[in-house]
Phi, psi and omega in degrees: 000128177285155177296143182206156181276130180251125192248127180248084182291154174271344184205172183293325179299312183298312182303312179308312169300312184296321183294340177269013174279146177309148175050044181241142175244152175260154182222136168258258176283339175080006186293322174270330177296320182287332169303307180292337174282328176293319184285355185063024173287327171239132178225073184283149174287331185227133172243125177261117177271131179266358187295331174300343185256030177312313188300332189255330183253357184257191171083166176222131191215151173273128171280174184295336182267001181098353173281175184245125178265131173253111184294143177311322184265007176288137187290165176281338173293316179305313180302315178299336185226000183290137178301335182290335168261014183271061178225155171304327185292331183256003185302318183301323177294313175300312182298326176297311181299319188291329187274357188271131164056221184246166173305321184297316186285316176307335176284343184244323185290147184255169173297307180299317186296319181290327175289326182264004187292157180282157176298152182265021179300130188284343173282312179291334180270005182245134178292341190277348183236163186228107186235171181295327174286330180277002183067015184243011178203180190262345189220168171274115186286334185296329186301322176251358181258218182278109188236030182303326188253014192265180185297146174237001179197159174076009183256172173224284182252013182211129191254020180292166175229151186282125192262015177288137167279326181280336184295319172301310179293328179285328165297322176297329190265003176070034188290164176230158174238153182243131175232165173233133177208121185061036184081347184259136176272129168236145168236132185221170175290145183301325180308323180290354175293334185248139185295144182282344182227072182295075181271182184302320181275358181276144169288172181295341186223166179256015185288143178291155177297128175096349177284131187253125173282127180255324180203165171235145187232119175265119178298160179294144180254144177303152184299326183269012177284142176227138176233153178214161176217135174223154169212166177247149176206170179278328181251158173293323182222161175048057180218161178276151176294144161266327162221158178207158179207134170241134178233151170228143178225145172235132192249137173222117183052036180089359183247137174284114179257351175207140180207138171227133176237129180231129185258150181226153170075016174240353184214170179295337176229153174302141197239094163305138179242129179298347177307338182299335180294345182290348186270341190295130178079001181259158162279143180296135176209162173293329175294316176302311186290330170291325173298311178305313188295319175302312187294322177307325180261017180295134179088356178307131171236081180302154173270194191285337187233010180236024180300337182298342186292322174303307180295312178297317180301324181294320186289328181290314171309306181302320177298315173300316174300322180290319179292328182275359181239018172298000000 
C-alpha cells in the first residue's frame, strides 16, 4: 500500500472541501476501499474519513411525512435490527442487509459504502490483467475468459455485475439519495445514482468528483405494501450473490394493485424489470409468479459459463414474490 495523508474532518463543510482536492478518495467503513488500496487499484494521495461525522451522517429515523431516513454512515447491522424498519413494507431492506457478508462486516459496512462499492470482477481487481473497466486495457477480459459470476443481461462492452445487496430493495421502494458538493445539497431518485448506459469506461455510479452521499430516503409506504429480498450464492454465508431479486407489492383485497421487481447481481447495474406489470390486477399464484420470472429474464444473453444464472435467477424471482405475498 502506498503512503497517503489521512484526513479527519470535524464537520461536513470540512469534508466537502477536503473531498474536492486532487487525488482524494472518501472513506466510510472502508471495507471495499481498503481492499482496493491493498490491491493497488487505487493509490490516492489523500483519504478523507467520514467516520468522525457519524452524528451528522449516521443514524436511522422516521421523517415527518412517515418515510425513513437512512444516514449514509448507518451500518448494515443497524438496518438489520432498527425498529423503524420493522414493518412488512421494509422487510426486503432488512433481509438484504442481514444477508450481506458476516456479522463483523455488517457492524462496520455502511449504507453508502454498500451502494458505491466497486465491482468484484477478478480481472479488474488484479494487477496482472488489463481490462476496459479498469481503464488499463481495450476489452473486457471476462467475455472470453472466466465468466462464471458475470452479467447475463444489461451489458454492452463490459460484463461486470453490480455487487450491492441494498440497491435492489431501495430501488423497489423508490428511494432517493441526498448529496453535498461545494456546499450545495441535492436530492435525487436513487435510480439516477447508476449509469443509464453502463459501458466499460463508466464507473459504478454517477457521482461527481468529491460529491458526498449524506443520506438515503425511503418514502412512506401504504399499509398494504410488502417487500422481500432473495438471493442465490455458492456458500451459505459470507459470499457474494450470484443472482438476487427485490420485489414490492401492494395488495388490495387479495389483488395486486402495484408491483415492482428489481434484479441484482446479473447486470452492471441493479435492474428494474417491466415484468412486474404482469401482476397488476391479478391474485398471487404460483403460475403468475412463474410468468413474471420468465418475463424478468427476457433478453438475457448468458456467457459461456454462467447460463445457470438465468435458471436460478427465475427461481429467486419466484421466491421473492412468494415471500412478499404470504
